[in-house]
N, C-alpha and C positions, 0 to 999 in steps of 0.2 A: 525574476528572470527567466528561474530552472523548469518553471510548470511552464512558461510559452516555449520555453524548448524545445521540452517533452511535445508538447500542443504542436510543435511546429513537424515534428520529428512524425504523426500520422497524418497531415492530412498534405504534406510534400510530396512531390511525385515520386512513387517508389519504385523503381527497375531493375530491370535482371538480364543476364545475358540469354539467346534463346537457340546457343547453337544444338545441332541436333545431337552430336555426342558427348554428353554428360557426364561424368563419373557418378558413384553413388551419394560423394558430399557434398555433390551441388556445382562442381567446379568442373568445365568443359575437361573431357576427357586427355590423359597425358601428362593434363599442368598439375598435378600434384597438390597436396594439403600444404605444403610449406609455409613459413610465414610469409616471403617472397610473394609466390604465385597468389596469395589471397590479397595482399596488399595491392595486389597488380589490376585483378577485376576492380578495385575503386579506387581510383589514385585520388590521392589526398596532398595540398599542397604541403610543400617541403617545408614553410613556417609551421605549420600545425602538426606537423611531426617532429619537431623539434620543442614545441613547447606543452604539447599532449592536450591544449587546452581548445572551445569550442573558439571559431573565427568569425564569425559572419561574412565577413567581407575573402576570406579564404575560402570559406566553405562556396560563396557563390561562384568561385573558380573554379570549380571541381569539375572537371570535362566528363558526365556519366557514356557509360559505356552504350553502344544502340542496345535497344530495348523494345522489351512489348508491355504498354501501361496494361494498368488495369481497367480503363475503360478506351475501349474500340468505338469503331465507326459505327458499331451495330448495337453499341453501350455498354453496360458493363460487363467485364468477361464472367462466363461461369464461374461461379462462387465455391465449385467445387474441382475446379480446376486442378491440376497439378503447381503450376507456376501458380495460380490465387493463395492457395492453402502456402505454399514455402513461403511467400511473400507475407501473406497475415503472421504465420510462425512467426518467420525472422522477425517483424515490426515491435509483435508483443515482446518478445523476449529482448529486445534492443531498448526498448521501453523501461524492459522491468529493470533490466542493467543499467539504464541512464539514471534511473528515481533512488534507486540502492546507494551506486555512488555517490547521488549529492547528497542522501540521507546522512550519508557516513563522511562528506567534506573531505572526498578524496579529488583530485584531479586526475584525468584520463593519465599522466606519466605514472602518476602514484598505482592507479590500479594495474596498467599495462605492467606495472613490476612487478607487482604481486602474481598477476597471473600467469608473466612469462611471455606476454604478446607485446607488439610493438603500440606503440599511441597511435599510429594511424589504424590498427587493427578496432582498436577500442572504437574509436569514432567512426569508423565505418559501421560496426556492429549497433552504436547504438542509434545508431540513421535508417537500420533498417537492413544492412547489408549482410548476406547469408555469409555465414561461416560452417566450420566443419563442427561437429559433435564433440569433438577432442578440445578447440577453442573453446566452445560455449561450457563445457563440462571446467576447464581449467580461469576461466571468467567466474563462473559460478562457485567454485572453491576458494577461488579471492574473496569474493562478497560472503562467505559463509551461506550461501543458496543453495538448497538441494536439486538439481536439475530433475524435469520426470519428462517423460514420453509415453503419452497412450493414444491408443488405437481402437475408435467407439466404433460399434456398428448402428448408423443412425434410424437404420430400421426399427432401432428395440430401444423404447423409450424408457429412460431411467425414473426410478421412481420416483417421488417429489416430497414425499414424506417423511418429515425430521422427527425421528425419538422424541418422545416429551422429555423434558430437561424441568423437573419441579425447583430444582434452585436458582436456577438461569430465568426461569418466569419469575419465581418470587424476586429477586432482584432488580427485574424489570417493573414487578410491584410497587416497590417501595421507593423508587427515586419517581414513579410515575405520579403516586399519590400526593407525594412532597410536592411535587411542582406544580400538578393540577392547584393543592390546595393555594397556590399564591398566583394562581391563575394565568399562569402560564397556557399558552399552546402548546400540548405534548402529543407524543407521536409514538407507537413503540412498533420495531421492525419494519422499517419505513425502506421500502425498497429504493435503488437511484441506479443509473448506470452513465457511466463516460466512456465511450467509445467502446473498450475492451475489459473495461473495469467494471464490474458489477456487482452487487452484494445487498444488502439489507443492515440498516441503521439500527443496535438494539432500543437505543430510547433519544428522541429529540426533545428539544425544549426551545419554544424563541419566545422572542418579546420583539415583535415589529416595531412598534414604537419607540425604542430602543435601537432598532437594528441588530440584533444579539441572539448569536445563536449558541446549545451547549449540545453538544454530542457525547454519549457516555457509551464503553464498549465492555462490556459484563464478559467475565473469564472467573466461572467456578475453578477452572482447573489449567494448568499450562504441559499439558502433554506434549506438546511442541512449539517451542517458545516462537521459534524463529516465523511458523506459519499464521502463530498468532499476533507477533510484531507484523508480518505486510499487510495482514489482512487491517490493522489498526492504521496503520501509514497510509495506506490506498483511501481509506475511509478521512481521514482527516485531510488530507491531498484534494481527491474531489469531493467529495461529499458538500461540503459549501456551496462551491457556485452551484452546484447542480441543484440544491434545494433552495438559492437565491431564486433563480430561474424560476421553479418551479411556483414558488411564492410572490414574484413580483418584486422583491428586495429591489428598489432601483438605488445605483451606486456600488451594491455589494455590502456584506454586515460590516458592519462596525467593530463589535468582537464575536471572536468564534475560542470557545473553551472547548478544548478537546479531554474527555479525563478516560483513561483504562482503569475500571474499575473490577478488583477480584474478589474474592470469597474471604473474609475475614475466618481464615482457615490453617493450620500448620501445614498445610502442604503447600497453601497458594505464598506465605510469608516465609517460609523455607526456600523455595526458588526464588522470589526477591532478595533477598538476603545473600544466597549464593550468587545470584548475577545480578549484583549491583549495581556495577558498570553501565549494565547494559538496559535495564532498568533507567539509569538516572538519563542515558542517551537519549532514550525512545520519550522518555517523562521528564524532561529536566525542571518543569517549573513546583514551585508549590502548589499546595493544594488552594489554597484563598480565594482564586476565580472562582471554583466549583463551588467553596464553600459561602461565597457570597449568591449565588446562583441560591444553594440550599435554604437559605436566608431572605429571599424573595426579591434581591437586589444586584440585578446582574453586572458585570465590571464594565467599568468606562469604555468608551473606544481603545481602542489600542490591536499591537499584535495577535494574534493567533498565540495560544498556549498549549500547552500538554502536561497534564497529571495522571500521576495514578495514585488510588486509593483502596482501600480492602471496605467492604461495607458486610454487617450481617442482615441477610436477607427475614430475619423472625422477628426483629425488632418493630417496633410503633413508628409513627409518626407525629409522634405528641412530644419529641423534643425533648424528652427528660430522661433518652439515653443519647448515649456517644453515638453517631449515626457514623460516622465513619473515619479511616484515620489515614494522612499521607503518606506518602513515602518516608520523607525526612525521617517521622517522626516511629514510621516502620523501621528504617534501619539504624536509627540511631537509639532510641529508645527503649524501654521494655516494655515492649506492648505485646501481651499477652492471646492467644488465640481463642474464638469465641469458638472454634470447631477444631475437632480433629483433621477431618478432611470431608469430603464431598458427600460421603454416605452418613455421617453425622448429621450433619446440615440437612437431608433429606430428611433424616428422621426425624429431627426435631419439627420441621414443616408439618410432616403428620400426625404429629402432637401425639 
């Protein structure tokens, strides 16, 4: 239901005021940026304001203001027009907020209380309604997100060449070699896109006969844990459906195993131990589903799982050396690191 609600937010008719005299916040001049003025732009039923929860019946009763649609009699409006750009930004921010809130199992009222805004404002923002920068910043802070806004010159082509990362590549090689040895289909750095969410999956393996999918996100370090988790969450939420459609998996995957794999280093283990609650929230499942893949037997049909493991990229795939360690063992047992940090692993790979 959560995914359906997010996708519905993208497909729905997004509309906005078109008064001539707008303030810098995107609201009509003279209206201000108080909570009352913001909620006046997008009217939400009283029942919704009281519960803070999405209500399809109540939402259908919302009377939207006079608007200019993204699609006109002459086709789609200019992608670079200010109104269109503003709508896209608001839609993107709204979906990010909705996804993050649901990942935390918060109601709209929970988030509203933490952010110091009304539940009606949370509902409006999650459904693409524009808000002030102050409101976005307050909601982002409550969710533990870092708001960013950048202006880019489209005439200047950004470099698409990523710096070489031998340790990250070696981690992918270990997974690919092991999984291919079991005759699974394997893909490395596989691109995907789901509306505005786009990226590349580090390692994918699948068994079409069992309708089973394995997704591995490799992390050599965690310089920004929040960014790493955001990327991982987006992939595990959207990538399975995109890949099922691409491969023609009728009925979707029967089992999906998501794994965040860290370098078996003091640096990564330290982060996992001091942020154990965060790692357990994002990767709550045991490593047994991944270990089943590692041994050549994908898990049986069941709900999607998310696990965390650490791996030594210098190991061979002969099975004589312990390949990976799961999060529970990492946190509770006396597991010693194989490397002090990234530099040690890189030096070991150079031989």
